[in-house]
KEGU-38925 format. One record per residue (C-alpha): residue number from 1; residue in one letter; x, y, z. Coordinates in steps of 0.001 Angstrom, whole numbers, always signed. Example, Ala and Ser with C-alpha at 12.3 -4.5 7.8 and 13.67 -1.06 7.14 Angstrom:
BEGIN
- 1;a;+12300;-4500;+7800
- 2;s;+13670;-1060;+7140
//
This chain:
BEGIN
- 1;m;+437373;-54693;+173662
- 2;k;+436890;-52248;+170896
- 3;k;+436971;-48561;+171520
- 4;f;+434802;-46085;+169697
- 5;v;+436157;-42594;+169000
- 6;v;+433795;-39806;+168011
- 7;v;+435241;-36661;+166376
- 8;v;+432809;-33807;+165684
- 9;a;+433644;-31015;+163225
- 10;l;+431327;-28033;+163189
- 11;a;+431285;-25506;+160351
- 12;m;+429227;-22351;+161001
- 13;m;+429616;-18577;+160893
- 14;a;+429185;-16196;+163851
- 15;l;+426492;-13617;+163229
- 16;t;+426463;-10313;+165112
- 17;a;+423133;-8646;+165777
- 18;v;+423141;-4973;+164888
- 19;f;+420878;-2695;+166923
- 20;t;+419824;+785;+165918
- 21;a;+417678;+3448;+167622
- 22;c;+414896;+2478;+165303
- 23;a;+413780;-1119;+165697
- 24;a;+414759;-2943;+162488
- 25;e;+412673;-5827;+161246
- 26;e;+413933;-9286;+162128
- 27;v;+415111;-11545;+159298
- 28;v;+415114;-15349;+159677
- 29;v;+418198;-17036;+158257
- 30;e;+418629;-20792;+157966
- 31;v;+422172;-22020;+158559
- 32;e;+423194;-25596;+157788
- 33;k;+425427;-27500;+160219
- 34;e;+427341;-30539;+159088
- 35;v;+428124;-33119;+161782
- 36;v;+430669;-35822;+160878
- 37;k;+430945;-38997;+162970
- 38;e;+433650;-41639;+162520
- 39;v;+432442;-45183;+163252
- 40;p;+435226;-47839;+163398
- 41;v;+434311;-51273;+161988
- 42;e;+436198;-54479;+161222
- 43;v;+437429;-53485;+157788
- 44;v;+435909;-50271;+156461
- 45;v;+435564;-46892;+158163
- 46;e;+432308;-45241;+157279
- 47;k;+431429;-41582;+157721
- 48;e;+427942;-40762;+158785
- 49;v;+426912;-37271;+157697
- 50;v;+424069;-35585;+159529
- 51;v;+422725;-32274;+158199
- 52;e;+420940;-30117;+160760
- 53;k;+419261;-26727;+160377
- 54;e;+419555;-23921;+162900
- 55;v;+417473;-20737;+162964
- 56;v;+419468;-17536;+163527
- 57;v;+417968;-14062;+164062
- 58;e;+419677;-11272;+162137
- 59;k;+419026;-7529;+162213
- 60;e;+419028;-5241;+159216
- 61;v;+421951;-2898;+158635
- 62;p;+421172;+534;+160214
- 63;t;+419780;+3169;+157907
- 64;d;+421482;+6486;+157083
- 65;p;+421115;+8797;+160140
- 66;g;+420392;+11654;+157742
- 67;k;+421451;+15275;+157700
- 68;l;+420899;+18602;+159405
- 69;v;+421173;+22115;+157994
- 70;i;+422109;+24910;+160410
- 71;y;+421905;+28616;+159572
- 72;s;+424143;+30256;+162153
- 73;g;+424620;+33833;+163277
- 74;r;+427411;+32605;+165557
- 75;k;+430920;+32262;+164183
- 76;e;+432394;+28917;+163206
- 77;s;+435343;+29638;+165522
- 78;l;+432920;+29572;+168484
- 79;i;+430626;+26664;+167664
- 80;g;+432345;+24671;+164917
- 81;s;+434023;+22272;+167343
- 82;i;+430883;+21415;+169268
- 83;i;+428958;+20850;+166029
- 84;e;+431667;+18393;+164959
- 85;e;+431249;+16635;+168310
- 86;f;+427533;+16262;+167590
- 87;e;+428319;+14806;+164169
- 88;d;+430767;+12297;+165642
- 89;l;+428305;+11136;+168299
- 90;t;+425262;+10797;+166053
- 91;g;+426611;+10169;+162569
- 92;i;+424327;+12951;+161315
- 93;d;+425796;+14914;+158419
- 94;v;+425643;+18590;+159439
- 95;e;+425816;+21391;+156907
- 96;a;+426377;+24790;+158553
- 97;k;+426005;+28152;+156845
- 98;y;+427551;+31052;+158777
- 99;g;+426769;+34753;+158676
- 100;k;+425574;+37607;+160875
- 101;t;+422538;+37000;+163049
- 102;f;+420008;+39364;+161483
- 103;p;+420993;+38846;+157808
- 104;v;+420792;+35072;+158347
- 105;a;+417272;+35435;+159772
- 106;t;+416318;+37619;+156816
- 107;m;+417689;+34966;+154444
- 108;i;+415351;+32370;+155937
- 109;l;+412398;+34715;+155399
- 110;e;+413413;+35409;+151805
- 111;e;+413826;+31707;+151035
- 112;g;+410317;+31059;+152317
- 113;d;+409026;+27497;+152150
- 114;n;+412060;+26513;+150076
- 115;s;+414555;+27307;+152820
- 116;p;+416795;+24290;+153527
- 117;a;+417406;+25510;+157102
- 118;d;+416446;+23130;+159901
- 119;i;+418021;+25130;+162765
- 120;y;+418375;+28876;+163182
- 121;y;+421226;+29590;+165599
- 122;a;+421479;+33230;+166672
- 123;q;+424057;+35276;+168506
- 124;d;+421385;+36945;+170616
- 125;p;+417656;+36980;+171455
- 126;g;+416874;+39761;+168988
- 127;g;+417277;+37639;+165873
- 128;l;+415367;+34746;+167416
- 129;g;+412527;+36986;+168549
- 130;f;+412350;+38473;+165067
- 131;l;+412090;+35095;+163335
- 132;s;+409638;+33813;+165929
- 133;a;+407378;+36836;+165412
- 134;e;+407339;+35998;+161701
- 135;g;+405996;+32535;+162522
- 136;r;+409069;+30726;+161270
- 137;l;+410006;+28849;+164466
- 138;i;+408044;+25886;+165828
- 139;t;+407027;+25321;+169442
- 140;l;+409706;+23096;+170933
- 141;p;+409065;+19833;+172814
- 142;g;+408828;+20220;+176570
- 143;d;+411791;+17999;+177334
- 144;i;+414024;+20493;+175497
- 145;t;+412678;+23698;+177033
- 146;e;+412321;+22352;+180584
- 147;s;+416058;+21794;+180916
- 148;v;+416791;+25508;+180347
- 149;a;+416509;+28180;+183060
- 150;d;+413604;+30628;+182815
- 151;w;+415883;+33643;+182327
- 152;a;+417358;+32036;+179211
- 153;k;+414231;+31233;+177186
- 154;p;+411036;+32933;+175953
- 155;s;+407618;+32135;+177335
- 156;d;+406296;+30885;+173969
- 157;a;+408867;+28039;+173811
- 158;t;+409815;+28764;+170198
- 159;w;+413542;+28712;+170987
- 160;v;+415969;+28120;+173840
- 161;g;+419133;+29784;+175056
- 162;i;+422290;+27743;+174612
- 163;s;+424915;+29898;+176329
- 164;g;+424925;+33108;+178390
- 165;r;+426980;+36226;+177620
- 166;a;+427316;+39303;+179828
- 167;r;+427745;+42825;+178526
- 168;v;+430815;+44518;+179994
- 169;l;+433048;+47536;+179592
- 170;v;+436463;+46312;+178431
- 171;h;+439119;+48814;+179464
- 172;t;+442839;+49426;+179436
- 173;a;+444230;+47500;+182416
- 174;t;+445867;+50539;+184020
- 175;l;+442775;+52719;+183760
- 176;s;+441554;+54106;+187081
- 177;d;+438432;+56055;+188026
- 178;l;+436170;+53685;+186107
- 179;p;+432521;+54537;+185371
- 180;s;+429751;+52874;+187375
- 181;s;+426957;+53089;+184774
- 182;c;+426168;+53590;+181101
- 183;e;+425103;+57156;+181768
- 184;e;+428586;+58176;+182931
- 185;l;+430036;+57326;+179518
- 186;t;+428538;+60509;+178087
- 187;d;+430715;+62618;+180408
- 188;a;+433140;+64882;+178550
- 189;k;+436148;+63199;+180196
- 190;w;+435558;+60172;+177964
- 191;k;+435450;+62180;+174755
- 192;g;+437346;+60349;+172011
- 193;k;+438197;+57467;+174390
- 194;l;+435254;+55123;+173787
- 195;g;+434365;+52427;+171262
- 196;w;+431246;+50574;+170145
- 197;a;+430054;+48353;+167259
- 198;p;+426622;+49491;+165981
- 199;t;+426371;+46697;+163389
- 200;n;+426957;+44004;+166029
- 201;s;+423702;+42290;+166988
- 202;s;+424729;+41928;+170653
- 203;f;+425154;+45697;+170908
- 204;q;+421800;+46174;+169157
- 205;t;+420213;+43770;+171653
- 206;m;+421699;+45744;+174543
- 207;v;+420171;+48948;+173174
- 208;t;+416863;+47106;+172692
- 209;g;+416973;+46279;+176403
- 210;m;+417852;+49911;+177106
- 211;r;+414715;+51002;+175284
- 212;a;+412657;+48598;+177414
- 213;m;+414220;+49953;+180641
- 214;w;+414628;+53653;+179878
- 215;g;+412045;+54335;+177211
- 216;e;+412601;+55661;+173692
- 217;e;+413382;+59276;+174601
- 218;k;+416128;+58616;+177136
- 219;t;+417694;+55932;+174937
- 220;l;+417767;+58249;+171934
- 221;q;+419382;+60975;+174041
- 222;w;+422059;+58563;+175311
- 223;l;+422925;+57458;+171792
- 224;t;+423085;+61077;+170618
- 225;d;+425312;+62087;+173529
- 226;m;+427638;+59136;+172904
- 227;m;+428041;+60173;+169275
- 228;a;+428737;+63738;+170390
- 229;n;+431460;+62286;+172633
- 230;d;+433251;+61017;+169494
- 231;v;+432765;+57346;+170244
- 232;g;+434865;+55233;+167895
- 233;v;+433047;+52895;+165509
- 234;y;+434281;+49302;+165195
- 235;p;+432970;+46447;+163046
- 236;k;+432678;+44012;+165972
- 237;n;+433804;+43224;+169523
- 238;t;+437269;+41770;+168960
- 239;p;+438963;+44938;+167600
- 240;q;+437580;+46944;+170527
- 241;v;+439357;+44636;+172970
- 242;a;+442570;+44958;+170966
- 243;a;+442172;+48750;+170819
- 244;a;+441718;+48984;+174604
- 245;a;+444858;+46875;+175124
- 246;a;+446788;+49095;+172698
- 247;e;+445418;+52178;+174507
- 248;e;+443853;+53503;+171317
- 249;i;+440658;+53776;+173352
- 250;s;+440086;+53562;+177088
- 251;i;+436774;+51676;+177069
- 252;g;+434830;+49500;+174640
- 253;l;+431283;+48125;+174922
- 254;v;+431539;+44368;+174325
- 255;n;+430553;+40874;+175466
- 256;h;+432652;+39514;+178315
- 257;y;+434231;+36440;+176730
- 258;y;+436291;+38181;+174039
- 259;l;+438835;+39380;+176589
- 260;h;+439376;+35862;+177944
- 261;r;+440148;+34559;+174491
- 262;f;+442912;+37181;+174196
- 263;i;+444278;+36345;+177634
- 264;s;+444290;+32607;+176876
- 265;e;+446455;+33298;+173821
- 266;e;+448691;+36093;+175105
- 267;g;+448786;+35551;+178876
- 268;d;+447848;+37560;+181959
- 269;t;+450025;+40478;+180881
- 270;f;+447505;+41353;+178173
- 271;n;+446749;+45031;+178751
- 272;a;+442942;+44942;+179119
- 273;r;+440376;+43912;+181702
- 274;n;+436598;+43603;+181952
- 275;l;+434369;+45763;+184127
- 276;f;+431077;+44103;+185088
- 277;l;+428854;+47061;+185975
- 278;s;+426908;+46432;+189173
- 279;d;+424178;+49043;+188842
- 280;g;+421683;+46684;+187187
- 281;g;+421414;+48956;+184150
- 282;p;+421322;+48006;+180452
- 283;c;+425123;+47874;+180198
- 284;s;+425095;+45010;+182726
- 285;l;+422705;+42921;+180634
- 286;v;+423182;+39149;+180484
- 287;m;+421811;+37837;+177199
- 288;v;+421956;+34466;+175491
- 289;s;+422855;+32963;+172199
- 290;g;+420175;+30481;+171282
- 291;a;+418534;+28377;+168628
- 292;g;+415161;+27269;+167340
- 293;i;+413769;+24860;+164761
- 294;v;+412651;+26385;+161454
- 295;n;+409060;+25456;+160602
- 296;t;+409877;+24456;+157019
- 297;g;+412872;+22264;+157894
- 298;k;+412984;+18766;+156411
- 299;n;+414964;+17128;+159230
- 300;r;+412940;+17889;+162351
- 301;e;+413908;+14784;+164308
- 302;n;+417598;+15554;+163825
- 303;a;+416973;+19195;+164718
- 304;e;+415462;+18107;+168040
- 305;k;+418454;+15844;+168661
- 306;f;+420738;+18809;+168070
- 307;l;+418966;+21031;+170606
- 308;r;+418949;+18245;+173180
- 309;f;+422679;+17845;+172682
- 310;m;+423410;+21576;+172881
- 311;t;+421528;+21810;+176182
- 312;s;+423237;+18713;+177575
- 313;k;+425899;+18834;+180270
- 314;v;+428592;+17915;+177733
- 315;a;+427874;+20855;+175432
- 316;q;+427257;+23278;+178293
- 317;q;+430630;+22424;+179807
- 318;y;+432225;+23123;+176420
- 319;f;+430733;+26612;+176290
- 320;t;+431977;+27615;+179714
- 321;g;+435284;+25730;+179585
- 322;q;+436342;+26606;+176043
- 323;i;+434384;+29749;+175104
- 324;y;+434197;+31314;+178615
- 325;e;+430405;+31691;+178490
- 326;y;+427760;+30940;+181101
- 327;p;+425682;+27735;+181248
- 328;v;+421932;+28115;+180814
- 329;l;+420665;+24926;+182435
- 330;a;+418043;+24995;+185172
- 331;g;+418578;+23707;+188691
- 332;d;+421610;+21857;+189998
- 333;h;+423045;+20945;+186610
- 334;g;+426617;+20181;+187639
- 335;v;+428232;+22403;+185012
- 336;k;+431099;+24422;+186441
- 337;t;+431465;+28029;+185305
- 338;h;+434993;+28880;+184227
- 339;m;+437146;+30007;+187151
- 340;l;+437974;+33305;+185395
- 341;l;+434326;+34380;+185412
- 342;p;+432333;+35843;+188286
- 343;a;+429451;+33593;+189276
- 344;l;+426270;+34292;+187356
- 345;e;+424293;+34750;+190582
- 346;d;+426738;+37500;+191617
- 347;l;+425952;+39624;+188564
- 348;n;+423373;+42372;+189038
- 349;k;+421692;+41913;+185694
- 350;p;+418550;+43865;+184774
- 351;a;+415217;+42100;+185103
- 352;l;+414468;+41870;+181394
- 353;s;+412690;+38988;+179697
- 354;m;+413681;+37517;+176357
- 355;e;+410606;+39223;+174881
- 356;d;+411978;+42595;+176053
- 357;l;+415042;+41985;+173874
- 358;s;+413262;+40878;+170709
- 359;d;+412523;+44188;+168922
- 360;l;+415767;+44322;+167001
- 361;t;+414150;+45975;+163989
- 362;g;+412958;+48919;+166103
- 363;t;+416508;+49481;+167336
- 364;q;+417860;+49304;+163797
- 365;v;+415393;+51978;+162688
- 366;i;+416770;+54300;+165404
- 367;f;+420349;+53517;+164371
- 368;r;+419598;+54330;+160754
- 369;d;+417870;+57572;+161683
- 370;l;+420998;+58578;+163624
- 371;g;+423331;+57532;+160816
- 372;m;+424923;+54816;+162943
- 373;l;+424558;+52114;+160279
- 374;d;+425849;+54127;+157342
//
């Protein structure tokens, strides 16, 4: 009895379907399969060759995810890492230009329709309110704004807060008999022992809030009295914290997170601490850094992706865990505030809206009149 043995050899390539966020068009590819059968006979072995055709579906290679241009009033040391994280996750090529909040906003205005900026990222609400009032920020999609708490966004939805920063008095650690309000800083006992940074936009925003709470006359008097008390002038927050630790001054007017960056580098023995004023006055303001989409930007879809990412749990946890700032998400968001910070709900912050903090130019006019920006 003769036995028949069938040996099949298949020659074909494995094709992997590639999926992108955008549905690529399907391409039909014909692949030939060769089937070889051995058929034993009395004398000669023949090979029967059968050619079959198989239809395989292939997807197009994904397109370039594009780019994004960010004009930032926040320092690269604070947001550079999280921007890189966004690049890694999306493949979007991000170009960031850094500067001070108000000059960066002015640059966008000067560039006009030719501005390459897609995102304006500001240190505080003042710069954002200024650019929004000029009509240079678009109304954001609801799914972006709805995720952010009401206290951290304007009513016109032209931008959103990304992280919260509290104003504090940083002081030498051993200092006793601390003040309980802004007003007490004009007392003669603090003469020559105070510091501030008039060119810093966060300080300007605080004074803008002061104007909204106190009125122009009382604010002007406070500024005049502080200058008469020989308040030291610093270029920004960081050197005030260092000066308080070195006991060059007793108190500086800064944002809360600068101290924690010093402590993380130098340890708990660092000779300065924060005082969160509990009187609900302008020196206990909690403001936000935030961002909006520039109306002339060429990469709007990527700009929206960026804002969604920055208001996601991942980015919010970065800001509190690495930068010691407060999350701005609404509801039970699951982001844990850094253990070194008092809970946001425990702070007696003034009841000021983002619109109350937007008149940065009016504050700058007062500063110039007083010679504070010379």
